[in-house]
N, C-alpha and C positions, 0 to 999 in steps of 0.2 A: 513398382516401388519408387517412392520419391528419391530424387538425387539430393534434395535439400529439404530440411524441415525448418520453416520460418515460424517463430513463436514470438508473441508479445506478452509481457507480464506486467501487471500493475505493480508499482514500486512498493505498495503496502504489503504485498504477498511475501511470505517467508522465503527468502532466497535459498536457504538450506534445503527446502522441499523441492525447489526447482532442480538443484544440483543432484539430489537423490533420484529424481525421476529421470534425468538425463543419464545418470550412471546406470540405472536399471535397463535402459534400452541400448546402451553403448555396445555391448558384446554382440547383440543380434544385428545391429545396424552400424557397424564400425565404419563403413565406407560412406555413410550419409553425412553431408555437411549440415551443420546447425547454424542458423542465423537467429540470435536471441536479442530482443530489444526489451529494456526495462524502462517503462515510462509512467509518469503520473497522470492522474485525472482523465482527461479526454483522449490521451495518447493511445491507450490500448483499443478502445472502441473505434476510434478513427482509423487506426491501422487495419482493423478487421473490415470495417465498412468499405474502405478503399481497395480492399483485396491485396494489401501489401504483405499480409501474413496468412498462414494456414490456420493457426490455432491461437487462442488467447486465453489469458486468465485475467478476469475483470474483478474489480472491487465495487460491488453494488451494481445496480442496473439503471441508475438515473440517466446515464448518457448514451444509452443504446437505442436502437430503432428496430423496426420490424424485419430488417434484413439479417439480424443476428439471432442465432439460436443459443439459448443459455441452458447450462446444466449446473444446478446448484451443488456446491461442495461444502467445505467447512467454513466456519467463521473464525476470526482472530481478533484479539483486543487491540484497540487503537486508543492511546492514553495521552493525557495532557501532562507535560513534564517541564521542569526548569532545573537549572544548575543549583547545586546545594548552597552556593553563596549568592544566589539571586534573591532580591527582596520578596518575591512571591513564595519562595521556600519557607521563609520565616513566617510570612502571613498565613500560609497553610497550616503550619505547626501551631500558631496562636489561635486561629479562628476555627479550624476544623473543616470548614467549607469556604469556598471562594465564590462570591457573587460576580456577575459580569462587570459591575462598576469598578471592582478592584482590578480585574484583568485589563480593563480599558486604559489604565494608567501606565501600562507597560507595552513595549514593542512585542508584537507577535511575529514569529517566523512562519512563513506560509509558502507552500509550493505553488509555482506558476504552472498554468495549463499550457502545454505546447500547441494546443489546438484552439479552435473557436467554440468548441462544444459547450463549455461552461461559461462562455462570455456573459458578463452581467450578473454572474452568480458566484458567491463565495460560500464555501462549506466550512462552518465552524469558526468563522473569523469574528472575534469579539473586540479586538483592539482597533482603534482608528488609525494607529501607526503600525504599519507592517513592513517587514523586510522580506522580499520575495526571492526564492531560489528555485533552481530547476531539478534538484534531486534530494533524496532523503539523507544521504551521507553529509552533504553540505549543511542541510537543515540541522542535523544532529550535532555537527561540529559547532555551529553558531550557538545552539542552545547550551552545549557543554561549556562554551566560552562565555556564557552569561550575557550574550548580546540580546536575548529575549527569551520568551517562552513559546511553546508550541506543542502540537500533537504528533506523536510518532508511533509506529507499530511496536507492540510489545517485544516481538522477537528481536528487533534492532537494538533495544535499550535494556534488555534483561540484565546484562552484565553491568551496565552503568547503574542500574537501580540496586543491584546486589552490592556493589562497591560503595554506594552512597554518592557517587559522582553526580547523579541526577536524582530528583525526588518527584514523586507523583503529586499533581495538583488536583484536589477535589473540587473541580469546577462544576457548579450546579447546572449550568446551561449545556454541558457537554456529556451528559449521561451520569449515572450513579458513580460517584467517586471520580468523575472526570473521564469515564471510560465508555466507549461504545464497542460493540462487537461487529466488525465488518464482515458481511457475507460475500464470499468469493464464488465466482462462476467460471466454468469452462465455457468458452464461446467460439463460434465459427460462423461464417456466412452460410445461410441455409442452402444456397445454390452451389456450394463447394464441398462435396463429400470428402471425408477424411481418407487418406491413403493408409497403408499398413504401418508406416513409421509414426504418423500422427496418431493413429489409434493406439499404438503401443505407448506413446508418451501420455496420452489421455489415461490409459489404464494404470500407468505407473503413478500419475498424479493422484488418481482416485484411491489407489492402494495406500499412498501416504496419508491421505485423509482418513481412511478407514482405521489405520494404525493410530493416528492422532486421537481419533474419537474414542 
């Protein structure tokens, strides 16, 4: 049995599901240490490729390579939003849909990749002026403060949308209604078999997804 379970999770993945999976294995493996990293973009695949973690949860498969084995899980919405007092909120209400040219007039809040894996590539960046941050909570705070618009995982902004603090932006270039569904994968190095604790965490995560489905 492992003395420590090292996990990396993409910051788009619902954190309540991670906590639920950890709680599910805690009673059986209470003496095992947990090392959890939450990283954006190339952070999770890089950590797996470098052998720094045992198991990962990845958003998409664009930044992986042949050393990583992927197991498809659930998908989750990733949506374009702005603060209710941002000019784009009024434009969305007036126009119904937003073209890229309209978005380009406003600052876009974007996540920075802590690795070189996405170097030279921007995902869903439509504005020439960007403010870059290194985590989703900072990005959310900046969007809530009306410093710009951006895309965030639905689980993170559901309460903001319900309260009216944030509004959805129906951006044509970013999927129907400004939404795409991000596919998540359990991932590991193919040359590193999972121990009993890692297998238990894997099973708990998959059970969460079965319940969500």
